[in-house]
N, C-alpha and C positions, 0 to 999 in steps of 0.2 A: 342497344349497343351502339357505340360510336365508331367502331372500327369497320373496315371494309370486309369483303368476303375473305374466307380463309385462304391461305396459300395453296397453290396447286400441288397436291401430294405427289402426283406422278412426275412433275417437273423437278421437284425437290429430290425425289427418289433417284432420278437420272443423274442429278448432280452428285448426290451422295455416293452412288455406285461408282462414278468416275473418280471421286476423291479416294474411295476405298481401294479401287483398282491401282491407282498410282501409289498410294501409301503401302499397300501389300507388296508391290514390286520393289520397294526400297527396303523391305525387311529381310534380314539375313535368314531367319527361320519363319516360315509362314504361320501366323497366329491362327488360332481356332476361333471361329465365330460363335458367340453365345448371345442369343436374344433374350431380352427381358420380357417375360410373359406380360401382356399379350401382343401389343403393337410392335414391340421390339422383336418378338419372336417371328412375326410375319415378315418384318424387314430383313432379319437375319436369314430366314429361309429363302427369301427371294434373292438376296445378295449371294448366298451360297450357291444357288442354282445358276444365276446369271453369270457369275464369275467362274463357274466350274471349279470350285475350290476342292483340293485334294484332302484337306483336313476334315474331320467329322464336325457336325453341327450340334450345338447344345442349346438348351433352353433353361433359364433359371427363373424361379419364382421368388418374388420379394416378400410374399405374404407373411411368413413366419418371423421375419426380421423387421417388419415395419414398426415404427414407434407408435402407430395408431392401431395396432393389432387388437388391443382390448376393446376398442369401439367398433372396428370393422369385422372382426372375427374371421373364421374360415369360410370360404365359399366352396360349395360342392362341385365346382366346375373342374375342368381339366388343368387347373392352375398348378402344375407340378414341375419340379426341377427334373430335367433329363440331361445327364451329362455322360454320353457313351464313350468316355475317355478318361484317362487319369489326369486330374487337374494339376498335380504336383509338377513344378518346374516348367509348365506350359505357358506360352504367351497367349493371352486371351484378348480378343477384340469384342468387348461388350457392346451390344447394339440395342438402342432404345428409340422410341418414336419421339417423345417430347421431353426435353430436359427443363425442369422448372426449379423446384427448391433444392433438389439433390438428394432428398430423402429416399426415393425409390432406388436410386443408384447405390446409395450407401447400404440399403437393405440387400440389394442384389449382390454386392461385393461380399457382405457378410455371409450370404448363402454360399457363394463360391468357396469361401474359406472353410465352410463346414465340410467341403469335399477335398480339401488339400490346400497347398500353398502355391499359387501360380507364380511363375517367374516374373510376369508383368501383366498388367491389365490396362488396356487403352479403351477409350469410349468413343463410339460413333453414334450420332443422333440425327434424326431427320430435321428436327427443329429445336433450337435453343431459344426459349422464350424469356430468359433472364429470371430475376427474382430469387436467386440462390440464397438458401439459409445455411448451407454447408459448403466448405471449400472444395467443390467438385467442378471440374470443367471437362469438356469434350475435346478429344484430339481432332475429330472430323465432324463437321457440322454442315448439313444441307442448307440451312438458312437460320438467321437470327431474326426474331421478331419481338416487338414490344407489345404487350397486351395489358389492359387494366387488371389489377390483382384478382378481381372476382370472376374474370373470364378464363375458362379452361379451354385448351386446344386438345382435341382427341383425334386419333387416327382410327378410321373405320374402314371395313372392307366395302367395296363398291361393286357388287355383283352385276349391276346393270351395265358397267363399263368393261366387264371381263372377269374371269375367274381369279386373276391375281391383282386386279385393280384395287387401289386404295384412294381414300379422300380424307381430308382434314375437315373437322367441324368444330364450331365454337359451341361451348356449353357454359351456362351460367352456374357458378358454384353457389352453394347455399350458405357458406360461411362468409 
């Protein structure tokens, strides 16, 4: 690999948290946070707690709406959508870890629409790594980075640094 070490996930989280705090303060109606399983769900859960948000927290799985579902199949993990509120007419702040092609976000939005019609959906991401294949952009971004196409950036839990700690890691893709 020709790139340096991955960005500091905790520093990016702190930046994203402050961006979300300021953005939420400017909203007439507080949006509901919905994390994209799995890294986005971790971020949304942490943001929800750190910002003491009064609205419920949701998690959305993109699995059933992915365009590569036929090759990936279902995974028997806890990868399930949990929306303990009515999606109809609700403002949603969708949260994900890394925005790349836009396909996961498209699938997550399709999943949200299976539960109703939100009034609005905005997107917050820890990292935007470019390389979009769909016209999707984030409203709030912790950082933008450029990576070679075959290099993936993944958010991981970092239990050695604490129960809520996260780190970013580079992975080489096979394609």
